Backbone bond lengths (Angstrom), bond angles and torsions (degrees), N, CA, C in turn:
res aa  C-N    CA-C-N  psi(-1)  N-CA   C-N-CA  omega(-1)  CA-C   N-CA-C  phi
1 M - - - 1.334 - - 1.472 113.49 -
2 G 1.291 119.05 129.85 1.512 120.25 175.68 1.425 110.85 90.53
3 T 1.341 115.92 163.77 1.431 125.63 -175.02 1.478 119.45 -75.54
4 S 1.382 111.94 -4.72 1.473 117.04 174.59 1.602 106.72 -62.00
5 L 1.162 116.54 -17.68 1.573 119.13 176.51 1.376 113.03 -63.69
6 Q 1.368 122.89 -8.07 1.443 126.87 177.15 1.505 111.78 -85.57
7 V 1.360 115.76 -15.77 1.476 120.34 -175.07 1.479 115.99 -110.47
8 A 1.370 116.55 128.83 1.544 114.96 178.00 1.463 108.14 -72.99
9 P 1.338 118.71 149.70 1.571 125.13 10.06 1.580 111.52 -93.12
10 V 1.380 113.05 -0.88 1.546 115.36 176.42 1.448 111.64 -63.02
11 S 1.276 117.81 -27.86 1.519 116.10 -169.28 1.621 104.77 -76.01
12 M 1.309 115.43 -15.71 1.500 115.50 -178.61 1.608 115.38 -83.07
13 I 1.309 114.27 -12.60 1.471 126.25 -170.83 1.548 108.34 -55.54
14 P 1.471 115.82 -55.83 1.441 114.53 -175.86 1.600 117.95 -51.04
15 D 1.368 109.55 -34.15 1.510 115.84 -178.32 1.470 108.43 -80.03
16 M 1.250 119.06 -18.23 1.546 119.46 -175.88 1.538 110.60 -84.27
17 V 1.361 116.87 -23.57 1.484 122.86 -173.33 1.587 102.97 -87.37
18 E 1.276 107.72 124.63 1.588 117.04 178.39 1.571 105.71 -88.45
19 C 1.337 111.92 108.25 1.505 117.07 175.04 1.480 105.71 -158.30
20 D 1.358 115.75 160.06 1.429 124.55 179.62 1.390 112.58 -80.92
21 H 1.292 119.21 -30.96 1.586 120.15 -174.69 1.535 104.89 -135.82
22 R 1.337 110.63 145.96 1.462 117.94 175.38 1.521 105.37 -133.65
23 V 1.336 118.00 158.35 1.425 126.92 178.36 1.475 106.98 -132.38
24 L 1.303 119.16 117.46 1.563 127.60 174.55 1.562 110.18 -95.76
25 F 1.248 114.06 115.71 1.612 121.03 171.00 1.591 102.26 -97.77
26 N 1.255 119.82 112.95 1.512 115.41 177.88 1.563 103.64 -171.06
27 R 1.360 115.16 167.79 1.400 117.99 -175.20 1.618 108.04 -82.65
28 E 1.253 113.78 -24.82 1.504 121.70 175.07 1.510 113.35 -141.30
29 P 1.401 115.12 152.15 1.522 113.67 176.30 1.349 109.24 -67.13
30 V 1.388 117.82 135.42 1.482 122.57 -178.52 1.588 106.09 -129.40
31 M 1.257 121.08 11.57 1.403 121.26 178.72 1.606 105.25 -148.78
32 K 1.247 112.59 166.82 1.609 119.37 -179.62 1.613 103.43 -70.62
33 I 1.220 109.97 121.80 1.511 119.82 171.71 1.515 112.02 -89.79
34 R 1.285 117.43 115.37 1.496 121.43 -175.24 1.535 111.11 -85.49
35 T 1.327 116.85 111.19 1.489 120.92 -176.72 1.526 111.65 -53.08
36 G 1.439 117.51 122.87 1.417 122.15 173.06 1.574 105.72 94.66
37 Q 1.320 116.22 -16.75 1.470 113.92 -177.47 1.550 116.85 -115.13
38 D 1.376 112.18 -30.29 1.402 119.29 -179.02 1.508 117.11 -111.69
39 M 1.395 120.07 160.77 1.421 116.38 178.65 1.477 104.30 -136.67
40 F 1.343 113.11 137.49 1.479 123.11 179.87 1.504 107.16 -109.51
41 L 1.335 117.30 122.87 1.481 123.15 176.59 1.476 112.22 -114.67
42 P 1.373 120.47 92.12 1.385 121.22 -175.16 1.496 114.87 -70.11
43 G 1.331 115.83 140.25 1.418 119.78 179.04 1.441 109.56 141.29
44 D 1.357 117.52 -164.71 1.461 122.48 -178.62 1.536 110.72 -79.89
45 C 1.378 116.34 129.35 1.470 121.19 -175.30 1.484 111.14 -61.21
46 D 1.388 117.29 -44.27 1.558 121.87 -179.88 1.539 106.52 -55.11
47 D 1.296 119.31 -48.69 1.519 118.20 -174.81 1.505 109.24 -65.39
48 H 1.317 125.07 -39.19 1.371 122.91 176.83 1.553 113.77 -66.04
49 V 1.301 120.21 -38.75 1.357 126.72 175.80 1.577 109.89 -62.89
50 Q 1.158 115.41 -45.74 1.584 120.74 177.09 1.577 108.35 -64.45
51 E 1.279 117.07 -38.85 1.522 116.36 -175.80 1.690 103.20 -75.67
52 L 1.189 119.71 -38.74 1.517 122.12 177.52 1.566 108.98 -61.36
53 C 1.238 116.77 -45.86 1.524 123.82 -179.04 1.601 106.74 -62.55
54 S 1.391 117.11 -36.18 1.417 120.97 -179.84 1.545 107.38 -66.57
55 I 1.293 115.29 -48.52 1.514 119.78 -176.33 1.463 112.51 -60.13
56 L 1.378 115.65 -35.33 1.468 122.12 -176.60 1.564 111.80 -87.07
57 G 1.323 118.79 -5.55 1.459 124.47 -178.70 1.483 110.36 80.22
58 W 1.318 117.86 27.73 1.517 117.13 -177.43 1.557 111.91 -116.33
59 K 1.350 116.29 18.15 1.435 124.18 -172.56 1.649 106.49 -65.03
60 D 1.278 115.90 -45.49 1.500 120.50 -179.68 1.521 108.59 -61.20
61 D 1.350 117.70 -43.50 1.395 122.72 -178.44 1.641 111.96 -61.07
62 L 1.336 107.38 -45.12 1.444 115.87 179.66 1.576 113.09 -63.41
63 L 1.335 114.28 -41.23 1.522 119.27 178.65 1.495 109.62 -65.88
64 K 1.266 113.09 -42.43 1.524 122.59 176.51 1.497 109.80 -53.89
65 E 1.312 119.47 -59.49 1.373 123.64 179.08 1.535 115.91 -59.61
66 N 1.317 115.55 -41.40 1.476 121.89 173.91 1.403 114.52 -63.23
67 A 1.366 120.38 -30.35 1.473 120.78 175.79 1.457 113.55 -69.27
68 K 1.313 117.41 -19.98 1.554 121.07 178.73 1.602 109.08 -70.32
69 V 1.289 119.23 -19.23 1.431 120.82 -172.16 1.491 109.04 -116.94
70 Q 1.279 118.49 130.59 1.444 128.33 175.66 1.477 108.61 -104.88
71 I 1.377 117.45 131.44 1.485 120.55 179.00 1.571 101.19 -100.03
72 D 1.424 112.29 131.23 1.443 117.78 172.58 1.531 102.70 -101.73
73 D 1.311 117.31 106.32 1.502 121.09 -179.92 1.545 113.94 -65.55
74 S 1.264 117.06 -27.23 1.401 122.95 -175.56 1.643 113.79 -61.68
75 N 1.287 112.80 -38.34 1.481 116.60 176.72 1.509 113.60 -128.72
76 N 1.369 113.40 12.51 1.502 121.54 172.02 1.489 113.83 56.52
77 K 1.410 117.57 33.70 1.434 121.92 174.62 1.485 112.67 -105.35
78 K 1.274 118.46 146.03 1.453 122.68 169.82 1.479 112.67 -84.60
79 K 1.329 117.03 140.26 1.458 118.99 -179.62 1.562 108.32 -132.09
80 A 1.195 114.46 126.69 1.543 120.64 -178.64 1.537 107.94 -66.70
81 E 1.254 113.60 143.84 1.487 118.89 179.31 1.670 105.08 -61.09
82 G 1.403 109.24 136.02 1.442 116.54 178.53 1.566 115.31 86.24
83 E 1.341 115.88 -2.91 1.476 117.24 176.65 1.525 107.59 -99.05
84 D 1.307 115.63 158.14 1.464 120.81 174.51 1.483 111.99 -102.35
């Protein structure tokens, strides 16, 4: 998930995982998509994950866990709830 798949060593992870089918959530394809085995869903990764969680009945859990983390956009650091 995400464009970090363009940078090694993270870019090597999809080929290291032994599986029959893979799904890429990203704005653009950044890995080899195997015809008949892989699926590429273009767009925002967060939107696709939220939609998948909704389909699986996990949306409330996702939102609950997401609420535990605050994103500070000014310095791009994650801050756990209750920490200074």
